[in-house]
C-alpha beads as a LAMMPS data file, in Angstrom:
LAMMPS data file: protein, C-alpha beads

279 atoms
278 bonds

1 atom types
1 bond types

-500.0 500.0 xlo xhi
-500.0 500.0 ylo yhi
-500.0 500.0 zlo zhi

Masses

1 110.0

Atoms # bond

1 1 1 74.508 -61.982 4.482
2 1 1 70.839 -62.859 4.103
3 1 1 70.463 -63.234 7.892
4 1 1 71.872 -59.788 8.321
5 1 1 68.944 -58.378 6.256
6 1 1 66.356 -60.593 7.877
7 1 1 63.203 -59.120 9.360
8 1 1 64.528 -59.736 12.836
9 1 1 67.714 -57.863 12.243
10 1 1 65.727 -54.996 10.686
11 1 1 63.495 -54.794 13.735
12 1 1 66.577 -54.784 15.986
13 1 1 68.032 -51.942 14.100
14 1 1 64.944 -49.925 14.222
15 1 1 64.498 -50.555 18.023
16 1 1 68.100 -49.541 18.723
17 1 1 67.612 -46.393 16.676
18 1 1 64.476 -45.561 18.565
19 1 1 66.063 -46.276 21.918
20 1 1 68.994 -44.009 21.053
21 1 1 66.807 -41.079 20.009
22 1 1 64.631 -41.327 23.099
23 1 1 67.459 -41.995 25.453
24 1 1 69.278 -38.898 24.268
25 1 1 66.267 -36.728 24.797
26 1 1 65.582 -38.080 28.294
27 1 1 69.312 -37.748 29.151
28 1 1 69.391 -34.043 28.168
29 1 1 66.095 -33.288 29.827
30 1 1 66.870 -34.764 33.180
31 1 1 70.705 -34.927 33.226
32 1 1 70.571 -38.693 33.661
33 1 1 72.570 -39.906 30.742
34 1 1 69.739 -41.900 29.304
35 1 1 70.732 -45.066 31.160
36 1 1 67.393 -45.341 32.803
37 1 1 66.025 -45.884 29.274
38 1 1 68.881 -47.830 27.794
39 1 1 69.324 -50.521 30.363
40 1 1 65.744 -51.966 30.293
41 1 1 65.500 -51.501 26.526
42 1 1 68.842 -53.375 25.893
43 1 1 67.822 -56.051 28.440
44 1 1 64.748 -56.656 26.285
45 1 1 66.687 -56.461 22.992
46 1 1 69.347 -58.924 24.108
47 1 1 66.514 -61.218 25.286
48 1 1 65.212 -61.284 21.639
49 1 1 68.719 -62.230 20.546
50 1 1 68.687 -65.187 23.062
51 1 1 71.676 -63.809 24.973
52 1 1 72.003 -65.989 28.212
53 1 1 70.341 -64.511 31.286
54 1 1 73.502 -64.923 33.230
55 1 1 75.106 -62.068 31.215
56 1 1 72.198 -60.220 29.688
57 1 1 71.792 -57.544 32.328
58 1 1 75.486 -57.086 32.594
59 1 1 75.880 -56.381 28.895
60 1 1 72.871 -53.980 29.111
61 1 1 74.523 -52.107 31.962
62 1 1 77.967 -52.051 30.376
63 1 1 76.735 -50.889 27.010
64 1 1 74.558 -48.283 28.695
65 1 1 77.610 -46.849 30.482
66 1 1 79.525 -46.625 27.173
67 1 1 76.647 -44.593 25.590
68 1 1 76.535 -42.317 28.644
69 1 1 80.009 -41.077 27.865
70 1 1 78.599 -39.502 24.622
71 1 1 75.336 -38.426 26.050
72 1 1 76.716 -36.848 29.196
73 1 1 79.396 -34.929 27.261
74 1 1 76.784 -33.411 24.985
75 1 1 74.403 -32.671 27.859
76 1 1 76.895 -31.048 30.186
77 1 1 78.250 -28.968 27.290
78 1 1 74.826 -27.590 26.538
79 1 1 74.090 -26.879 30.201
80 1 1 77.470 -25.282 30.621
81 1 1 76.561 -22.770 27.902
82 1 1 73.594 -21.790 30.040
83 1 1 76.034 -21.203 32.977
84 1 1 74.285 -23.809 35.111
85 1 1 77.195 -26.253 35.765
86 1 1 78.941 -25.816 39.117
87 1 1 82.532 -26.602 37.888
88 1 1 84.184 -26.317 41.240
89 1 1 81.689 -28.778 42.866
90 1 1 82.116 -31.078 39.945
91 1 1 85.914 -31.175 40.311
92 1 1 85.800 -31.748 44.106
93 1 1 83.320 -34.627 43.856
94 1 1 84.777 -36.332 40.745
95 1 1 87.587 -38.386 42.358
96 1 1 85.099 -40.022 44.832
97 1 1 82.593 -40.698 42.095
98 1 1 85.275 -42.332 39.917
99 1 1 86.364 -44.565 42.820
100 1 1 82.809 -45.678 43.340
101 1 1 82.351 -46.383 39.690
102 1 1 85.356 -48.633 39.506
103 1 1 84.199 -50.542 42.661
104 1 1 80.730 -51.025 41.008
105 1 1 82.303 -52.472 37.848
106 1 1 84.325 -54.942 39.930
107 1 1 81.300 -55.882 41.996
108 1 1 79.205 -56.514 38.909
109 1 1 81.392 -59.461 37.975
110 1 1 80.449 -61.425 41.038
111 1 1 76.772 -60.403 41.382
112 1 1 74.085 -62.705 40.088
113 1 1 72.063 -61.399 37.114
114 1 1 68.809 -61.165 39.102
115 1 1 70.514 -59.340 41.925
116 1 1 71.910 -56.778 39.471
117 1 1 68.507 -56.287 37.867
118 1 1 66.840 -55.826 41.289
119 1 1 69.433 -53.224 42.182
120 1 1 68.572 -51.231 39.044
121 1 1 64.826 -51.510 39.536
122 1 1 64.717 -50.805 43.339
123 1 1 67.226 -47.946 42.887
124 1 1 65.104 -46.321 40.226
125 1 1 61.942 -46.837 42.311
126 1 1 63.571 -45.221 45.385
127 1 1 64.605 -42.217 43.355
128 1 1 61.064 -41.932 41.934
129 1 1 59.489 -41.956 45.466
130 1 1 61.982 -39.407 46.669
131 1 1 61.290 -37.067 43.765
132 1 1 57.525 -37.603 43.767
133 1 1 56.726 -37.383 47.372
134 1 1 59.389 -35.575 49.229
135 1 1 60.990 -33.057 46.840
136 1 1 59.299 -29.953 48.199
137 1 1 62.139 -27.596 49.118
138 1 1 62.123 -24.103 47.794
139 1 1 64.832 -23.695 45.157
140 1 1 67.757 -21.318 45.856
141 1 1 68.755 -18.785 43.266
142 1 1 71.633 -16.457 42.313
143 1 1 74.473 -16.441 44.796
144 1 1 72.306 -17.607 47.696
145 1 1 73.145 -21.237 47.462
146 1 1 73.176 -23.729 50.286
147 1 1 76.621 -25.208 50.886
148 1 1 77.235 -28.824 49.691
149 1 1 79.140 -30.838 52.328
150 1 1 82.850 -31.706 51.892
151 1 1 85.206 -33.989 53.741
152 1 1 83.872 -37.466 54.721
153 1 1 80.336 -36.680 53.763
154 1 1 81.384 -35.685 50.208
155 1 1 83.598 -38.780 50.039
156 1 1 80.845 -41.152 51.156
157 1 1 78.068 -39.552 49.032
158 1 1 80.278 -39.338 45.928
159 1 1 81.424 -42.929 46.345
160 1 1 77.890 -44.153 46.803
161 1 1 76.663 -42.248 43.737
162 1 1 79.541 -43.768 41.646
163 1 1 79.030 -47.309 43.053
164 1 1 75.222 -47.499 42.586
165 1 1 75.135 -45.615 39.374
166 1 1 77.817 -47.919 37.855
167 1 1 75.931 -51.046 38.964
168 1 1 72.677 -49.658 37.477
169 1 1 74.254 -48.262 34.282
170 1 1 72.613 -44.937 34.702
171 1 1 75.380 -42.433 34.957
172 1 1 75.483 -39.991 37.899
173 1 1 72.432 -37.905 37.032
174 1 1 69.760 -39.784 38.767
175 1 1 71.359 -39.741 42.212
176 1 1 73.329 -36.651 41.662
177 1 1 70.094 -34.589 41.109
178 1 1 68.536 -36.041 44.310
179 1 1 71.644 -35.115 46.440
180 1 1 72.234 -31.655 45.062
181 1 1 68.549 -30.679 45.319
182 1 1 68.474 -32.042 48.851
183 1 1 71.207 -29.547 49.695
184 1 1 69.308 -26.637 48.203
185 1 1 70.447 -26.404 44.693
186 1 1 67.798 -25.583 42.019
187 1 1 66.523 -28.489 39.880
188 1 1 68.197 -26.879 36.892
189 1 1 71.652 -26.427 38.547
190 1 1 71.297 -30.004 39.915
191 1 1 70.588 -31.462 36.535
192 1 1 73.387 -29.504 34.838
193 1 1 76.097 -30.428 37.367
194 1 1 74.821 -34.083 37.700
195 1 1 75.242 -34.468 33.958
196 1 1 78.946 -34.007 34.709
197 1 1 78.746 -36.728 37.352
198 1 1 77.746 -39.062 34.422
199 1 1 81.086 -38.602 32.732
200 1 1 82.961 -39.319 35.980
201 1 1 80.976 -42.589 36.184
202 1 1 80.769 -43.658 32.617
203 1 1 84.387 -43.558 31.539
204 1 1 85.904 -45.780 34.390
205 1 1 82.727 -47.807 34.529
206 1 1 82.802 -48.603 30.882
207 1 1 86.491 -49.681 31.034
208 1 1 85.780 -51.673 34.114
209 1 1 82.804 -53.620 32.536
210 1 1 84.969 -54.274 29.383
211 1 1 87.705 -55.846 31.550
212 1 1 85.614 -57.868 34.012
213 1 1 83.479 -59.237 31.121
214 1 1 86.501 -60.172 28.995
215 1 1 86.276 -63.830 27.891
216 1 1 82.826 -64.508 29.370
217 1 1 80.695 -67.098 27.714
218 1 1 77.487 -66.272 25.937
219 1 1 78.451 -62.704 24.857
220 1 1 76.813 -61.382 21.671
221 1 1 78.994 -60.902 18.557
222 1 1 81.313 -57.921 18.442
223 1 1 81.364 -57.428 22.209
224 1 1 84.331 -56.188 24.203
225 1 1 83.633 -57.688 27.610
226 1 1 80.241 -56.541 28.821
227 1 1 80.048 -53.849 26.170
228 1 1 78.217 -54.520 22.828
229 1 1 80.023 -52.413 20.174
230 1 1 77.099 -52.478 17.604
231 1 1 74.521 -51.408 20.258
232 1 1 76.911 -48.723 21.566
233 1 1 77.609 -47.193 18.096
234 1 1 73.910 -47.151 17.037
235 1 1 72.530 -45.666 20.302
236 1 1 75.384 -43.292 20.822
237 1 1 75.046 -41.832 17.307
238 1 1 71.290 -41.243 17.952
239 1 1 71.715 -39.738 21.364
240 1 1 73.998 -36.999 20.035
241 1 1 71.064 -35.794 17.974
242 1 1 68.466 -35.486 20.755
243 1 1 70.456 -34.826 23.950
244 1 1 70.872 -31.076 23.220
245 1 1 67.178 -30.897 22.471
246 1 1 66.279 -32.295 25.848
247 1 1 68.739 -30.060 27.697
248 1 1 67.371 -26.917 26.044
249 1 1 63.780 -27.877 26.818
250 1 1 64.756 -28.477 30.505
251 1 1 65.658 -24.795 30.888
252 1 1 62.123 -23.784 29.613
253 1 1 60.076 -26.093 31.919
254 1 1 58.798 -25.318 35.372
255 1 1 60.716 -26.970 38.183
256 1 1 57.537 -28.779 39.542
257 1 1 56.794 -30.300 36.224
258 1 1 60.283 -31.588 35.759
259 1 1 60.185 -33.321 39.081
260 1 1 56.806 -34.862 38.464
261 1 1 57.698 -36.194 35.027
262 1 1 60.949 -37.524 36.349
263 1 1 59.096 -39.416 39.178
264 1 1 56.419 -40.938 36.938
265 1 1 58.909 -42.179 34.352
266 1 1 61.138 -43.760 36.944
267 1 1 58.217 -45.478 38.607
268 1 1 57.032 -47.061 35.340
269 1 1 60.544 -48.222 34.486
270 1 1 61.257 -49.697 37.925
271 1 1 57.913 -51.595 37.977
272 1 1 58.565 -53.291 34.661
273 1 1 62.025 -54.417 35.641
274 1 1 60.742 -55.878 38.984
275 1 1 57.981 -57.705 37.183
276 1 1 60.490 -59.223 34.768
277 1 1 62.588 -60.549 37.599
278 1 1 59.676 -62.067 39.417
279 1 1 58.250 -63.757 36.326

Bonds

1 1 1 2
2 1 2 3
3 1 3 4
4 1 4 5
5 1 5 6
6 1 6 7
7 1 7 8
8 1 8 9
9 1 9 10
10 1 10 11
11 1 11 12
12 1 12 13
13 1 13 14
14 1 14 15
15 1 15 16
16 1 16 17
17 1 17 18
18 1 18 19
19 1 19 20
20 1 20 21
21 1 21 22
22 1 22 23
23 1 23 24
24 1 24 25
25 1 25 26
26 1 26 27
27 1 27 28
28 1 28 29
29 1 29 30
30 1 30 31
31 1 31 32
32 1 32 33
33 1 33 34
34 1 34 35
35 1 35 36
36 1 36 37
37 1 37 38
38 1 38 39
39 1 39 40
40 1 40 41
41 1 41 42
42 1 42 43
43 1 43 44
44 1 44 45
45 1 45 46
46 1 46 47
47 1 47 48
48 1 48 49
49 1 49 50
50 1 50 51
51 1 51 52
52 1 52 53
53 1 53 54
54 1 54 55
55 1 55 56
56 1 56 57
57 1 57 58
58 1 58 59
59 1 59 60
60 1 60 61
61 1 61 62
62 1 62 63
63 1 63 64
64 1 64 65
65 1 65 66
66 1 66 67
67 1 67 68
68 1 68 69
69 1 69 70
70 1 70 71
71 1 71 72
72 1 72 73
73 1 73 74
74 1 74 75
75 1 75 76
76 1 76 77
77 1 77 78
78 1 78 79
79 1 79 80
80 1 80 81
81 1 81 82
82 1 82 83
83 1 83 84
84 1 84 85
85 1 85 86
86 1 86 87
87 1 87 88
88 1 88 89
89 1 89 90
90 1 90 91
91 1 91 92
92 1 92 93
93 1 93 94
94 1 94 95
95 1 95 96
96 1 96 97
97 1 97 98
98 1 98 99
99 1 99 100
100 1 100 101
101 1 101 102
102 1 102 103
103 1 103 104
104 1 104 105
105 1 105 106
106 1 106 107
107 1 107 108
108 1 108 109
109 1 109 110
110 1 110 111
111 1 111 112
112 1 112 113
113 1 113 114
114 1 114 115
115 1 115 116
116 1 116 117
117 1 117 118
118 1 118 119
119 1 119 120
120 1 120 121
121 1 121 122
122 1 122 123
123 1 123 124
124 1 124 125
125 1 125 126
126 1 126 127
127 1 127 128
128 1 128 129
129 1 129 130
130 1 130 131
131 1 131 132
132 1 132 133
133 1 133 134
134 1 134 135
135 1 135 136
136 1 136 137
137 1 137 138
138 1 138 139
139 1 139 140
140 1 140 141
141 1 141 142
142 1 142 143
143 1 143 144
144 1 144 145
145 1 145 146
146 1 146 147
147 1 147 148
148 1 148 149
149 1 149 150
150 1 150 151
151 1 151 152
152 1 152 153
153 1 153 154
154 1 154 155
155 1 155 156
156 1 156 157
157 1 157 158
158 1 158 159
159 1 159 160
160 1 160 161
161 1 161 162
162 1 162 163
163 1 163 164
164 1 164 165
165 1 165 166
166 1 166 167
167 1 167 168
168 1 168 169
169 1 169 170
170 1 170 171
171 1 171 172
172 1 172 173
173 1 173 174
174 1 174 175
175 1 175 176
176 1 176 177
177 1 177 178
178 1 178 179
179 1 179 180
180 1 180 181
181 1 181 182
182 1 182 183
183 1 183 184
184 1 184 185
185 1 185 186
186 1 186 187
187 1 187 188
188 1 188 189
189 1 189 190
190 1 190 191
191 1 191 192
192 1 192 193
193 1 193 194
194 1 194 195
195 1 195 196
196 1 196 197
197 1 197 198
198 1 198 199
199 1 199 200
200 1 200 201
201 1 201 202
202 1 202 203
203 1 203 204
204 1 204 205
205 1 205 206
206 1 206 207
207 1 207 208
208 1 208 209
209 1 209 210
210 1 210 211
211 1 211 212
212 1 212 213
213 1 213 214
214 1 214 215
215 1 215 216
216 1 216 217
217 1 217 218
218 1 218 219
219 1 219 220
220 1 220 221
221 1 221 222
222 1 222 223
223 1 223 224
224 1 224 225
225 1 225 226
226 1 226 227
227 1 227 228
228 1 228 229
229 1 229 230
230 1 230 231
231 1 231 232
232 1 232 233
233 1 233 234
234 1 234 235
235 1 235 236
236 1 236 237
237 1 237 238
238 1 238 239
239 1 239 240
240 1 240 241
241 1 241 242
242 1 242 243
243 1 243 244
244 1 244 245
245 1 245 246
246 1 246 247
247 1 247 248
248 1 248 249
249 1 249 250
250 1 250 251
251 1 251 252
252 1 252 253
253 1 253 254
254 1 254 255
255 1 255 256
256 1 256 257
257 1 257 258
258 1 258 259
259 1 259 260
260 1 260 261
261 1 261 262
262 1 262 263
263 1 263 264
264 1 264 265
265 1 265 266
266 1 266 267
267 1 267 268
268 1 268 269
269 1 269 270
270 1 270 271
271 1 271 272
272 1 272 273
273 1 273 274
274 1 274 275
275 1 275 276
276 1 276 277
277 1 277 278
278 1 278 279
């Protein structure tokens, strides 16, 4: 019992509380589920706990996906009250996103830890470059919306969003926002609808990471496969407080500033992850 109240455990608790509060705010603001914050933060936290490198990034990703279930639900509910979620689009893309998320969880079992870390970092960097340098389309408004592709294009894009987002533990917001704005949706509509993508990824992704990580050596205490229950409970409880705040602020900010802040944040995060792998 003394070890539980040790300075290290107190610091861990404080860090997880802080990660949860910040992740919820970022998730609501950008519709990204907070995973872009949670994965590198948990990666560092589990390093402090001496979790083996072979499973550390996988536990960070799996736990992140679990928290995204809560964050995305709160975020998409708030955006829906603003009338910004395209429900029909979300329903038509969800099956392909779910299939991709399941494939990502299965692939995570066989990927090396460094490879999974680099997938996260390079993916985040690519998104940052796209948003920071090339996102210059004039937003549509009202009923004058550009059509989003269906058929094979929808299946391939949805499956790719699910696959890569599951591997990165970031929910569907990051890539969903890029795809939807590329097809002419406003940043606010893209963020709101992509928050729903996060649910379609996080639920099957979490179950998959639990199953493929079952019985793995080196897992921290109270883990179910590649999902840490203590980290999930602490972070998820905190994100429910700040996710609605971020979502409400998103509707008050200028589109240009949202894009710029998004790009800068992702660039910093990606750079730190790449440096960690190279060191």
